[in-house]
C-alpha positions, -999 to 999 in steps of 0.1 A, spaced: 2 -6 -3 12 36 -10 19 60 14 -8 87 16 17 118 18 49 127 8 78 145 36 104 170 22 134 165 30 152 179 2 136 212 -14 152 217 -44 173 247 -42 167 271 -73 201 281 -90 198 323 -88 228 349 -91 211 382 -71 222 364 -34 183 350 -27 179 315 -12 147 299 -32 142 262 -18 109 245 -38 98 220 -15 69 213 -36 60 223 -77 74 212 -110 113 217 -104 108 196 -72 87 168 -83 76 177 -115 36 195 -99 26 216 -123 -8 222 -97 8 244 -73 43 252 -60 54 262 -25 88 279 -18 112 295 11 129 323 2 153 346 16 156 380 0 185 400 9 188 435 17 189 457 -23 173 424 -39 147 433 -69 132 411 -91 122 424 -127 86 440 -134 65 408 -145 30 392 -152 24 360 -142 -5 334 -159 -7 321 -123 -24 332 -90 7 339 -60 1 337 -24 33 352 2 34 351 36 60 371 58 77 357 84 102 379 88 114 407 79 93 436 55 88 428 13 70 452 -9 51 446 -42 50 472 -68 9 458 -82 -8 480 -113 13 510 -101 8 509 -63 35 506 -40 28 475 -14 49 471 20 39 437 39 57 429 72 58 397 98 27 374 98 12 392 71 -2 378 37 -14 384 -2 -29 378 -29 -20 386 -65 -38 375 -91 -26 357 -118 -16 388 -152 -20 414 -127 16 428 -135 37 433 -109 75 439 -93 90 426 -58 119 436 -38 133 445 -7 145 478 -9 150 479 33 177 469 55 174 435 67 169 404 50 127 389 43 119 353 48 86 341 35 64 321 19 54 316 -14 26 295 -33 16 295 -71 -20 286 -84 -9 265 -110 29 256 -101 53 285 -110 74 282 -143 101 310 -156 78 298 -189 46 310 -173 57 339 -148 68 362 -181 96 379 -165 107 417 -186 140 428 -194 
């Protein structure tokens, strides 16, 4: 009989060049799941990504620090204990312009893929 659960002890570490730690626990890169991805992230002070318009809903829960979102031109800052849902096909930029690292969980429905994120140059 197969187990009805899966414990993740070795998440996929996504290679980055910007100092950000991305540990995908479940998702396309880790277990081939295209329905959902769940990642633990730590963004260093001063980190930012290009604007993007993803084809997935993204939920973010802040564990520690602060994270800035520019959502359709509106600046939103979340702090530890807060969460947000950003609907698919919304133009957004994620950043940590603050002086301490930001630790958070990101959940994407359907799963994150580089092809579906549509980052701008």
